[in-house]
N, C-alpha and C positions, 0 to 999 in steps of 0.2 A: 292587551296592555303588556308591554315587555316587562319581564321580571315578576309578573303576577303569578300566583300559584293557583292552578285551576282546581275547581271543586272535585273533578274526577281524580286528580292526583292525591288530594287529601283523603278521599274515600278509599283509594288504593292503599294508602298508608295504613289505614285502620285494618284492612284485610291482610295486608302483607306482614305487618308487625315489625318491631325494631329489635326485640330482645335476643336474637340469635347470633349477633355479630360482635365478637371481640370484647365483650364486656357485659355487665349486668344491665338489664332493662331498667332497673330501679334507678340507675344513675344516668340513663339516657335523657329522658325528659326533653327531647328535641324532635321537631318535625324536620324531615329532610326531603327535598324535592330536587330532582335533576330537571333542568329546563334549558333547552338549547345546549350551549357549551358550558353552562353555569351550574353550580350546586348552591341551593338556597337552604339555609338552616335557620330555624326559628326556635328561640328559647321558650319552651313550654313550662318551665319551672316557675314557681312563685317567687323565686329568689334570683338575684343577679348571679351570673357565672363570672368568676374572677378573671381578670387579665392574667395571662400566663397559662391558663388551662389549655390542655392539649386535647383536641377531639379527633376522632378517626371516622372517616366516612367511606361508604361503599355503595356503588350503583350496580346492582346485580345483572341487569340485562347486558351491559357492555363490559362487565367485570372490571370497572374502573374504580380505583381506590385512592385515598389520600389522607393526609393528616394536616391539621392546621392548629397553630398556637394563637390563641386570642391575644391581640395587641392591646386591647382595652376591654373593660367589662362589657358583658352582653346583658342588658336589662331584661327583666321578665317581658315576654312578648317581642323582644328585640329580634331583628332579622339580620343575618349575615349572608352576604352574597359573595361566593367564591367565584369570581369572574374567570372564565376559561378553565376551570378546574377539570372539566371533562376532556381536556386536550382536543384530539381530533374527533372524538365521539360526539355527535350531535343528536340530541333528543328532539325529534319532530314534535312529539307530544310530551307534556310534562309527565314524569314518572317518579315513583317512589325510590328513595335511597335510604340507607341506614346511617345513622350518626350516633356514636357513643363515645364515652370517655374510656380509653383503654384501661385506666386505673381510676378508681373513685377520686373525684376532686377533693382537695382539702376542705374539710368542714361540710362535705356533701354527703 
């Protein structure tokens, strides 16, 4: 199924970890998966992430990075697909990436 996050990618996230990139893991609370040319981010927090929040992501295998400003709130469990965010780097198998807030979000 296109855009689906594989179980192996989720397991890799648990092993790989999120807390070493550009911010505090306490403020991360996001699952990040690189899939094909896309980056998929899921809000794992119990609270909505406000519109205007800036997140930073990095896929370590291809060394691809980016930032994204939320245009609308991201509900708990909500999924954000950054279509084409990997540029010309194509992930044949879903792989873990890291996503954090460079600075703690307001109220977070």
